[in-house]
N, C-alpha and C positions, 0 to 999 in steps of 0.2 A: 645489740639485742634485735634490732629491726632486721638486720641481715640474716640472723639465725632463724627468726620467725619466717622470713621470706623463703629461706632454704627449706624449712620444714613444710611450708605450704606447697612448694614445688614437688617435694618428695611425695606428699599425700596426693597431689594432683596427678603425678605420674603413675602412682599405684592405681588410682581410680580409672585412669585412661586405659591402662593395661588390662584391668579387670573387665572394663566395658568392651574392649576389643575381643577378649577371649569369649565373653558371653555372647557377643554378636556373631562371632564365627560359629560357636556351638549352636545357637538358635537357627542360623542360616542353614547349617548342615542338617539339622533335625527336620526343618520344614522341607528342605529339598529331597530328603530321603523317605518322607512319609508314603508316597505311592509304592515304593518298593516293599516296605514293611507291611503295607496293606495287602499287597499281592501275595507275598511269600511268608509274611510273619517273621518270627525270629528263626525260622528254618533257613532263612537267607544266610545266616551266620554259619550254619552247620552243613549247608549243601555244597557239594563239589561240582555241580553242573553249571557250566557257563555257556549257554547257547543263545546267541543273538539272532538266530534265524527267525525271520518274520513269520508270525503265526504259531511258532513253537518256542517263543521266548521263555527262557528260564535262566535265572542268575543265582549264583551261590558264591560266598566269599571264602569258604574254607581253604581252597588251594593257595590263595593269596595270603591269607593269615599265616598259614604254615610256612610258606615261602619267605615271608617277611621275618618271622621269628627265627627260623632255622638259619637264614643268611646272617642276621644280626648277631645271634649268639655265637655262631662259628667265627665271625669277624672279631668279636670280643675275645674269644678264646685265643685266636691267633695273635691278637695285638697285646694281650696281657703281659707275657714275659718281656717283650721289647719295651713297652711303655713303662713298666715298673722298673726295668733296668735303667732306662734313660732318666727316670725320675730320681732314682737313688744316686746315679752318677752326678746329676746336676744339683740335687738337693743336699747331698752329704759328702761325696768324694771330691768333686771339683766344682765348688761354688763360684769361683772366680778364675780368671785366666783366659788365655787365647782359645784353648780347647773348649772351655765352657761357652764362651761367646760364639764360637763357630757353630757348636751344636745347637745352641738356642736359635741362632739365625736360620739354620737349616730346618728346625722344627717350625719356626714361624713361616718359612717359605712353603713347607708342606701344607700348612693350614690355609695358606692363601691361594694355592693352585686350584683353578676351577675344576669342578667334578667332571666336566666333559673331557678335560685333558687327561685325568685319571682313566676315564673310559677308553680314550684312544690308546693310551699306554697299555692298558690291559688287553685291548683288542689286538694290538700289533706285537706285544711282547709276551704277556702271560698266556694268552690263548694258544699260540703256536707251541709253547712248551707243554701245555696240557695235552695237546694233540700228539706231540712227539713221545710223551710218556705213555700214551695209549689209555689215558684215563677217560677221555671223551673223544668221540669221532670228530666233532667240530670245535671243541675247546670251550664252548659255552657251558654255563651251568652254575649251580649253587656255589661250588668251591671257588670258581674263577671270580665271581662277583664278590664273594666273602673275602678272598685274599686281597683284592684291591681295596675293599672297604676297610680292612684291617690297617692298611697303610694310611688311609685317609683319616682314621680316627685316632691314630697314635698321638698327634699334637694335642688333642683335647684331653686325653687321659694323662699324658706325661706332664704337661705344663702345670695343671692343677695339683697333681700329686707331688711334683717337685717343690712347688710353693709351700705345700703343707708340711712336707718333710723338712724343709728349711726352717720352719717355724717351731719345730720341736725344741723345747728349752735345752740350752747347752749344759745347764746344771745336772740334768738327768743323765746325759751322756757322760759327763765328766765323773759323776758318781759311779757309773758302771765301769768306766775305765780304771778308776781308783781301786775297785774291787777285783781287778785282774781280768776283766772281760776283754775279749778280742773285738776287733771292729765288726766282724760278722755277727758276733753275739750281741753287740750293741744294736746293730741293725735289726736283728731278729727279735730281741726281747725288749728293746726300748723304743726305737724309731717306728717300726711297723705298728705295734699296739697303740702308740700315742697318735700316730698320723692315720690310723685305720679309717676313721670316718671320712676324712678329707680325700683319701685315696679312693674310697668307695664312691664318693660324690663325683670324682673325676671320671671314673669308669661308667657311672650311670649317665653322665653327660655324653660320653663317647657312644654309649649304647643308644641313646636317644638320637644322636646324629646318624648312626648307622640305620636305624629304623626309618628315618625320614629321607634318606638319600634316594635320589631318583635317576639322574642322568647316567651315572656310571653303571649302576645296576641294570638299567634298561638296555644298555649296550652290551652287557656281558652275560646276563642270566639266561638268555635263550627265549624268554617270553612265551612260555607254554602255559596253557590254562589248566594243566593237570597237576595233581599232587606229586611232588618229587619223591622218588622211591629210594634215592641214595644221595650222598653229598655231591656226586659228580653228574647227577641228572639235571636236565634243564627245568626251569620253573618260572615263577613270576612273583613279584611282591605287590603289595597294595599300591605303593607309589608308582612303580613301573607300569602297572596296568592302567592307572589313571592317566599317566603321561602318554601312553600309547593310544588309548581309545577315546579319550575325552573330546578331542577335536571333532570327531565324526559322530559322536553319540547324540541320540535324541530319544524322547519318550521314556520307556521303562529302562532302557539301557543307561540313559543319562542319569536317572534317579538312582540306579544301582551303583553307578560310579560315585555319586554324591554320598550314598550310604557307605561305600567303601572308605571315603574320606572321613566320614563320621567315626567309623570303627578305628581308623588310624589315629584320629584325634583322641579317642577314648583310651586306646591302648597306651599311647604316649603319656596321657595324664595318669593312668594307673601306675605306670613305671616310675614316674616322678614321685608319686605318693609313696610307693614302696621304698624308694630311695630315701625320702625324708624320714620315714618311720625307722628304717635301719640306722640312719645317721643319729637319730634321737636316742636309739638304744645304745649306740657306741658312746655317745657323749653323756649319757645319764650317769 
C-alpha cells in the first residue's frame, strides 16, 4: 500500500511539474511579446509585411503561419499512405518474425536520426532532383521541405497506429472471418473502425512534430519572408524564422520573434485540443 501511494504521489507531482512548466513557458512568451502587440495589435497576426529596416520597422506573422500550416499539412498528406501501410503490415499482417523485427528496427532508426542529417540528405539528394525535374530553379521550397518532413514523421504515425491496430480484439476479427469476410474486408470494416481513434492520435502526434520541426525545414524551405504562391515556391515557417533571426534580433524584432513563438505554442495547443475532441467522439 505504501509503494502504491508513493507511486500515485509521484504521478501527481509529475503532472503538477509539467503543468507549471507549460504555464511558465506561456507566461514568459506572453510577457515577451507584449511590446509587439502594443505596437501592431492583433494586426500582427494578419499582416504579411516583415521589414526589419531601422526607422521603418514593420512585422507581420501571416506568411510564416501559412508556410507552417501548408508545409505540415502537405507532409501529413504525403506520409499518410506509407505510415498507414506500415502500421497495417506490423499490426495485422506480420506481427512477429524477422521481417517485422527488421522493419521495426528501421522505423526506430528513422525516429532517432537528427533533423540536421535529414536536412543534409534533402539538400544533397532531394533538392537536385527537384531542380532536374524543373519544378524549382534552385530546388528549395515548400514541397522539398514537406517531402523530407513526411519521411521524418513516418515513425511517429506508424508506431502508434501499429500498436493500436494490434490491440483490436481477435474475437471481432474471427467473427468477421467466420461470416466469410476477406482479409481486406476485415481491415476495412473491423480494424480501421475500431482502431480509428488511436490511428488519428498517431497522425496528430506526427502533425505536431512536423509543425515544430526547425533545422531540416530551415535548410530546405528557402527562407523567404513572402507568402508562397504554390507548393514549389520558397517560403518560411515560424520555427525556421525564429532559428534564422533570433540570434541577431533586438528591440521590436526580438519581441516579434517571441510573439511568433507564442503563436506557434497556441497553434500546437489548439491542434492537440482538436485531436482530443475527435478521439473522444470516436470512443464515445
